[in-house]
C-alpha positions in Angstrom: 9.4 2.2 -2.7 6.7 0.0 -4.0 4.9 -2.5 -1.8 2.0 -4.7 -2.7 0.2 -7.9 -1.9 -1.2 -9.4 -5.1 -3.8 -12.1 -5.2 -4.4 -14.3 -8.2 -6.5 -17.3 -9.1 -4.7 -20.5 -10.0 -6.0 -21.9 -13.3 -8.2 -25.0 -12.8 -6.1 -28.2 -13.0 -2.8 -26.3 -12.3 -2.6 -26.7 -8.6 0.1 -29.4 -8.7 2.0 -27.4 -11.3 1.8 -24.4 -8.9 3.2 -26.4 -6.1 6.0 -27.5 -8.4 6.7 -23.8 -9.3 6.8 -22.7 -5.7 9.0 -25.7 -4.8 11.3 -24.8 -7.7 11.7 -21.3 -6.3 12.4 -22.6 -2.8 14.9 -25.2 -4.1 16.7 -22.6 -6.1 16.8 -19.9 -3.5 20.4 -18.8 -4.1 19.8 -18.4 -7.8 16.5 -16.6 -7.2 18.0 -14.2 -4.7 20.9 -13.5 -7.1 18.4 -12.1 -9.7 16.8 -9.7 -7.2 19.4 -6.9 -6.9 19.3 -6.0 -10.6 15.5 -5.9 -10.3 15.6 -3.6 -7.3 13.6 -6.3 -5.5 14.0 -6.5 -1.7 11.3 -9.0 -0.7 9.2 -11.5 -2.7 7.1 -13.9 -0.6 4.9 -16.4 -2.4 1.8 -18.1 -0.8 -0.7 -20.7 -2.0 -4.2 -20.9 -0.4 -7.3 -23.0 -0.9 -10.4 -20.8 -0.7 -14.1 -21.5 -1.0 -14.1 -21.0 -4.8 -10.7 -22.5 -5.6 -6.9 -22.1 -5.3 -5.3 -18.7 -5.1 -1.7 -17.5 -5.0 -0.5 -14.4 -3.2 2.8 -12.6 -3.6 4.0 -9.9 -1.2 6.7 -7.6 -2.6 8.9 -4.7 -1.8 10.6 -3.2 -4.8 12.4 0.0 -5.5 10.1 0.4 -8.5 7.4 -1.9 -9.8 8.0 -0.8 -13.4 11.8 -1.3 -13.2 11.4 -4.7 -11.5 8.9 -5.9 -14.2 11.1 -4.6 -17.1 14.3 -6.3 -15.8 12.4 -9.6 -15.1 10.7 -9.5 -18.6 14.1 -8.9 -20.3 16.0 -11.4 -18.2 17.8 -14.3 -19.9 18.4 -16.0 -16.5 17.3 -19.7 -16.7 15.6 -19.2 -13.4 13.7 -16.2 -14.5 12.7 -17.8 -17.8 11.4 -20.9 -16.0 9.6 -18.7 -13.4 7.9 -16.7 -16.2 6.7 -19.9 -17.9 5.3 -21.2 -14.6 3.5 -17.9 -14.1 2.0 -18.0 -17.6 0.9 -21.6 -17.2 -0.6 -21.3 -13.7 -2.0 -17.7 -13.2 -5.5 -16.8 -14.3 -4.7 -13.1 -15.0 -8.5 -12.4 -15.5 -8.8 -12.8 -11.7 -5.8 -10.8 -10.4 -5.9 -8.1 -7.7 -3.1 -5.8 -6.7 -3.5 -4.5 -3.1 -1.7 -1.5 -1.9 -1.0 -1.0 1.8 -3.4 1.2 3.7 -0.5 1.7 6.2 3.1 0.6 5.9 4.9 0.5 9.2 8.6 -0.2 9.7 11.9 1.2 8.7 12.0 1.2 4.9 15.3 2.9 5.0 17.0 -0.5 5.4 16.2 -1.1 1.8 17.6 2.3 0.6 21.2 1.4 -0.2 22.5 -2.1 -0.7 25.5 -1.0 -2.5 
């Protein structure tokens, strides 16, 4: 099981586009959720926060495997995934990206073990 909280800077001038991106995900929740089983993705929660030095996005995820999830997403021909990837490329400053692993993970992760 892979769990992380990632923090990334929003490119200058892309704040409104980021709000559009997050609204797009929210407005297309059924389609977004439909892509998740193939990715082995259980939870993806996206956040936008204004901090002292600019805007940052955060994403909290629980996946079966980060590598598998990324591979399926990158190879997807789903219109939602393609648009999601385009928003990511346009908005995220990958030179200021931090992946945080939990120091402790509490809870019953077995609920994610078999969705079959």
